[in-house]
N, C-alpha and C positions, 0 to 999 in steps of 0.2 A: 353467331356461333362458329363461323368459319375461322376466326382468329383463335378461338379456344381450341378447336380441333387441330389446327396447325401447330400450336404450341405443344399440345398433347402428343401428337405424332412425332414431332421433332425430339421431344424428351425420350420417348420410347425407342426411337431409332438410334439415338445417341447412346443409350444404355446397352442396346443390343450390339451395336458396333464396338463399344468398349468391351463387352463380354467376349466377343470373338478375338479381339486384340489381346486381352489379358490372358485368355486361355492359351493362346500361342506363346505368350511370354512366360506363363507358369510352367509350360512344358518344354521350354527351350533346352533344358539339359537332357531331355528324354530322347534317345536316338532310336528307340524301338518303334514298332508299328502301332502299339497301343495308343501313344500320344496322337499320332496322325488319325487313327480311327476315332478317337474321342472328339477331336476337332471336326472331323468330317461328319460324324453323327450329330453333333451339335448344330452344324451348318444345315444339315438336312431337316432337323427338327425345327430350326428357325424358319426355313422356307415353308415348311408345312404350317407353321404358326401364322405366317403372313398370309398364306392362302386362307386359313381360317379367319383371320382378321378381315380380309377383303369380303369373304362371303357373309360374315356376321354383320359387317357394316352396310352391306347392300340390302340386307333383309329388313323388313319393318318388324321390329321387336314385338309390336302389338298384335301381330298375326301369328306368332309362334308360341302361344301359350301351351298348346297341346304338345308341341315338340319338347317343351320343358319337362313334361312328365315322362316322355320317352327317354330323354337323356337321364332323368332321375332313375328310371328302371334299369337302364344299361349300367349305370354307375353302381347300383346295388348288386347286380350280377357280377360285375368285375371285382367288387370288394369281397364278395363271398368266395369267388374262385381263387383269389390271391391267398386265402387262408387254407386252401386245399393243397395237396402235393403238386399241383400245377404251378403254384407260386414259388418264387425263388427267395430263399432265406439267406440274408446277409447280416452278420453281427447280431444274431439272435432275433431278427425281425423279418417277417414276410411282407415285403412291400413292392415286389416286382412281379409282373405277370405278362409274359410274351413281350418283354422289352419295354413295357409301359408301367407307370406308377398309378394304380387306380385311385389313390388318395388325391392326386392332382385332378383327376376327372371329377372326383367328389366335390371339389371346390366349385367347379362350374355348375354341376347339377344342383347343388344345394342352393346356390344363389338364384338360379333360374326358378326352382320349385318354390322357394319361399317368397320371391317377388310376385310370382303368379298367384300364390295363395293369398298373400296380403292384399293384393289389388282386388281379388274376387270376393273376399269375405268381409268387406267393409261394414256390412249390416250387423255383423255379430262379432267383430274383431275385439270389442271392448269387454266381451264376456270371458270368463275365466276358461271354461272348458272348450267352448266353441271357437274361441279366439286363440288364446295362448296355448291351450291344451292340444288342439289339433296341429298347431304350428310346431310344437315340440315333438309331436308324434311323427311329423315329417322328417325332422332332423335326427331323431333318436336312432333309427337304424343305421344311418351313415356314421354318426358319432360312435356308436357301439362297435361297428365293424372296423373303423379306423383305429379305435383304441385297442382292438384285439390284435392288431398286427405285431407288436404294439407301436403306436406313433402318438405319444402323449402331446407333443407340441402341436401337430396338426389338429388333433382333437380339441385342444384348448382354443386354437385359432378359429375353427369352425363353430365352436360354441359361442364365441364372441360375435362372429358374423351373424349367427342365428338370432341372438338377443338384439343386436342392433337393427336388423331388418324388421323384426317383429315390433320393436318399439316405434320405429318410424311408420309402420303400418297402422299404429294406433293402439297397440296393447298397453294397458295401464302399467305404470311403473311398479306399483306395489305387487302386481301379479308376477313380475319377473323375479322378485327376490327369492321365493322358495326354490325354483329350478336352478338359479345361480348358486345358491348355497349347496344344493345337492350335487351340482356339477363340480364345484370347487372341492367338496368333500371327496367325491369319487376320484378326482385327479390326485388329491393328496394321498388317498389310499393306494393308488397305483404307484406313486413315488415311494411311499413307505415300504412297499413290498418289493421294490426293484433295487437291487444293490447298485447298479450302474447309475440310476437316477439319484440315489442317496449320495454316492461319491461325488457326483457333479455339484450337488448343492453344498456339500461340505467343502469342496475345492473353491467354490465361489465365496463362501462365507469366511474361509481361512486359507487364502491362496498360498501363503508362505509354507504351510505344512504339507501342501500337495503340489508344489511347483515341479517336482520331478515325476509326478504320476498323472493324475487326472487334470491338474491345472497347467500341465506343460503346454498344451495346445494354445490356450489363451495367452500364456506368458510369451510364447514365440510370436504370437500375433501382435502383441504390443511392441515387441522388439522390432518387428518389421515396420510398424508405423514410425517408431523412433528413428530407425536407420533412414527412412525416406525423408524425414525432416520436412522442410517447407517446399523445396523445389523438386525433391525426388532424386533417385539415382539414375533415372533414364529408363526408357522402355526396354525391358528384357535385361537390364543391367544389374538389377538388385539380386543379391544372393540369399538374403535372409528368408525370403518367401518360400524357397525350396525346402526349408526346414519346418515349415508350418504344415502339420497334417491337414488333409482335406482342403488344401489351398485352391483346388479347382472348383470346389462346390461351395460349402457353407462359409469357408474362410477366404473367399476371393477378394474381399475388400482390403485386407492387409497387403495383398499383392499390388493393388491399386495405390495404396498409401506409400509403399516402398518405391515403386517405379515412378509414380507421378507426383508424389509428395502431398503436402497439405492441400495445395490448390486442386489436385486431381480428386482428392477425397471430398472437398467442398463442392466440386463440380458434380459429383455423384449425388450429394445431398440436394443440390439445386435442382437436378433433374427430377428427383422424387418429389420435391416441393412443388414443381410445376405440375406434375401428375396429380398431386393432391388438390391444388387450386383448380385445375381444369375439371377434375372429377366432381368437386363440390359445385362448381358453376353449372356443369351439365345437369347434375341432380336438381339444383335450384330452379333451372329453367326447363325441366322436363315437361313434356306435353301432358303427362298424366301421372297418377300415383305409381303405376306399374313401372314406368320409366324412371321415376325417382328412386324406387326401391332397388332396381337393377343398378343404376349408376352409383348410388350410395353404397350398396353391398360390394360392388367391384372395387370402388375406391378404397373402402375400409379394408378389404382383404389385402390389397397391394400394400397399403401404408402400414397396416399392423404387422404384416410379415416382414417388411423392411425394418420396422422399429425393433422387432425381436432380433433379427440378424445383426444389425448394427450394435444393439445392446450387448449381444453375446461376444462379438469380436473385440469389443472395447472393454470387456469385463464389467459392464454395468448390469448384466443379467446372467443368471446361471447358464452354463453351456447347454445348448439344445440345438440339435441339428435342424436348421431351417434355412433353405437357400435364399440368397439375395435375389429378389425378383428381377428378371431380364438379364442378370449378370452372371449368376452362378451356373455352372454346367448342370444340365438336366434336360433331356429332350421333352419329357412329359410336361415339365414345369413351363418351359418357354412356349411350347405349342398352346397350352391352355391359357397362359397369361396373355398371349397375343390375341387369342380368340376373344377373351374377355374385353380387351381393348377395342376390338371390333364391335362388340355389343355396346360399349360406351359411345362409340362413334355413331352407331345406329340411333341411340337415344338422342344424341346431339343433332343428328340429321332431321329426325322427326320434330324436335323442338324448333329447329330453324324453319322447317316447313310451316309449322303452326304460327310462328312469328310473322312469316311472310303473308299467311292468310289473314292474320290480325291486321297487318298494315293495309292489305287490300280491302278490308271491310271497315276501315275507319270511318268512311263516309256513309256507311249503312246505319240503320237505326239500332242495331244490336251488335256489339263487339264479341267476336268469338273468344277473345282472351278471358272474358268473364267466366265462361263455362270451363275453359281450360284451366284457369287458376283455381277454380273450385275443386278440380281433380288433383291438383298438386298443392299440398299444404304449405310447402316452402314458398310457393309463389303467391299465397293467399295472405294478405296482411292481417286478416281477421283470425288466422289460425293460431290456436294456443294449445300446446301439448297437454294431454290429459294427466292430471296428477295421479 
């Protein structure tokens, strides 16, 4: 597992380094103190995130199940407080509380809680109410509070993460259909009653009719990619990126495309591909089901969020504000994501220790890998998903 974790860390560090570089490039024309403060705050959040990564990697995830529910409770409190006057409202949404974004903490807490729940409830996980029902009850308060901000994109993302973890835990596929239909209908209703959401969908469906209004951001994003071409304009040399709204956050990739060209953009995709492959390998070789659910949930979250962001800036998906993991500016996002990577490393470390124990017991009458594989369905050749 040492090679896997090395590649994983290298990809994450490369993306974080690119983030700080591109944020400096995207603020090259800003002479005020706000640009310097933004980069400084991002650097501080990154350092905090690496501290969280180190602490999470050093802990044995198997001994922190109770801590999962503490984090879950703290997350609920923060999500409630952000909806009170203590929360900071921007562009019609309350998403900030004391300088942090509780919805980012919710990502961490939901994965921890669902992974712990799925590993502990194996005796009843295939029942509807005691398996899927209780799992949905864990996710429902977080989903409802995030949706109330409102943040439809994060709500949909967390809904997908919930269903994926529960399915891997052993919930029957047919049981998942009703809550998915209800969730999709609820999101559709939220979009229907939101003028901003409707305008974004219309701009995506008919961009020519909205190129001067709602579709302007994506149009300028595509222009930045086009100006960058194959080789790029050079670091901090591109000018089109300064015309892209929110280039520091959700639309940071067009700045990469303009400055570093197609090769730079492909390098970003390669880094995320490495994270995906490493995350799947860690989940596949996890020491137990708890580790599998943690690794799979974290990997899915990062890759799904990446897919949505890239889809939006390339006009493949309707415009939805969702940061590019490890690259977009956002202190809460980078700190939580790096902590999640630390949990991935902890799962990999325990898997490596189990493999070493298996190798040491090869000459004994009973191999520990047999019992370990029974606890991890990915590592069990006899495992078959429940229909």
